[in-house]
C-alpha positions as CSV (number, residue, x, y, z in Angstrom):
1,M,0.0,0.0,0.0
2,L,1.3,3.4,-1.0
3,T,-0.2,6.7,0.0
4,V,0.6,10.3,0.8
5,W,2.4,11.1,4.1
6,E,3.8,14.1,5.9
7,G,6.9,15.7,4.7
8,P,5.8,15.5,1.9
9,S,6.7,11.9,1.5
10,I,5.2,8.6,0.5
11,L,4.1,6.0,3.1
12,L,4.7,2.4,2.1
13,I,3.1,-0.4,4.2
14,P,2.8,-4.0,3.2
15,V,-0.8,-5.0,2.7
16,N,-0.7,-7.6,5.5
17,F,0.3,-4.9,8.1
18,W,-2.1,-2.1,7.0
19,D,-4.9,-2.9,9.3
20,E,-2.6,-3.3,12.3
21,W,-0.8,-0.1,11.5
22,E,-4.0,1.8,11.0
23,E,-5.5,0.6,14.3
24,E,-2.3,1.5,16.2
25,Y,-1.9,4.9,14.5
26,F,-5.5,5.9,14.9
27,S,-6.2,4.5,18.3
28,G,-6.0,7.9,20.0
29,F,-8.5,9.5,17.7
30,S,-12.3,9.8,18.3
31,V,-14.2,8.6,15.2
32,G,-16.1,11.9,15.2
33,N,-12.9,14.0,15.3
34,T,-12.7,16.1,12.1
35,E,-8.9,15.7,11.9
36,Y,-9.3,11.9,12.1
37,Q,-11.9,11.9,9.4
38,R,-9.8,14.2,7.1
39,L,-6.6,12.2,7.6
40,K,-8.4,8.9,6.8
41,R,-9.8,10.5,3.7
42,L,-6.4,11.8,2.6
43,L,-4.7,8.4,3.2
44,H,-7.4,6.2,1.7
45,G,-8.3,8.6,-1.1
46,N,-4.7,8.8,-2.3
47,M,-3.9,5.1,-1.7
48,S,-2.5,2.8,-4.4
49,L,-2.2,-0.9,-4.1
50,Q,0.9,-2.1,-6.0
51,E,2.4,-5.6,-6.3
52,L,6.0,-6.5,-6.6
53,D,7.3,-7.3,-10.1
54,K,9.5,-10.3,-10.8
55,A,12.5,-8.4,-9.8
56,G,11.0,-7.4,-6.4
57,R,10.3,-3.8,-7.3
58,I,7.1,-1.7,-7.1
59,I,5.9,0.9,-9.4
60,V,5.1,4.2,-7.6
61,P,2.3,6.0,-9.4
62,G,3.1,9.4,-10.9
63,Y,0.7,11.4,-8.7
64,L,2.5,10.1,-5.6
65,L,5.9,10.9,-7.0
66,E,4.7,14.4,-7.9
67,Y,3.2,14.9,-4.4
68,A,6.5,13.9,-2.7
69,Q,8.6,15.8,-5.3
70,I,10.6,12.7,-6.1
71,K,12.3,12.9,-9.5
72,K,15.0,10.3,-10.0
73,E,16.5,9.3,-6.7
74,V,14.7,8.4,-3.5
75,Y,15.6,8.0,0.2
76,F,14.0,4.9,1.5
77,V,13.6,5.2,5.3
78,G,12.5,2.1,7.3
79,H,10.4,2.2,10.4
80,G,10.0,-1.5,11.2
81,R,6.9,-2.6,9.4
82,Y,6.4,0.5,7.3
83,Y,8.6,2.8,5.2
84,E,8.8,6.3,4.0
85,L,10.0,7.4,0.5
86,W,11.6,10.9,0.4
87,A,13.0,13.2,-2.2
88,P,16.6,13.6,-1.2
89,E,16.4,17.4,-1.2
90,I,13.4,17.4,1.2
91,W,15.0,14.8,3.4
92,E,18.3,16.9,3.6
93,E,16.3,20.0,4.3
94,K,14.5,18.4,7.3
95,F,16.9,15.8,8.6
96,S,20.4,16.8,7.6
97,L,23.3,15.9,9.9
98,D,23.7,19.5,11.0
99,K,20.3,19.3,12.6
100,V,20.8,16.1,14.5
101,Q,22.5,17.5,17.6
102,E,19.9,20.3,17.9
103,F,17.1,17.7,17.7
104,F,18.6,15.6,20.5
105,E,19.2,18.6,22.7
106,N,15.5,19.5,22.3
107,L,14.1,16.0,22.6
108,Q,11.4,15.8,25.2
109,I,11.7,12.0,25.9
110,S,14.3,10.2,27.9
111,F,16.6,7.5,26.6
112,G,18.3,5.5,29.3
113,G,17.6,8.0,32.1
114,K,19.1,10.9,30.2
115,G,17.3,13.8,28.6
116,K,15.0,16.7,29.6
117,E,12.4,14.6,31.5
118,S,15.0,13.1,33.9
119,G,16.4,16.6,34.6
120,S,19.8,16.0,32.8
């Protein structure tokens, strides 16, 4: 399953994990919530079901490539059971190495007892 995602990027989730991902991702939303309804419409309305070809590749529809501003090269970012496809320029703008330290310094969660929550 391919669909639009924030960034802009493309969300790729294997079909057999879609229901599990959707349940986990949307569990905090109320069904009547307008943001929930809009996000579901955006994801489902722009979804494309693609199968792997004999070489193990997928064809990404043009409208998704255009949305994510992907031209020739792509950054493929794994998150366990789902993946994001990014245009290299957008990825570098948002997540370049020069932004890593600032991100960790401002991180609001704690890893191994270190970070802002633990008072370090």
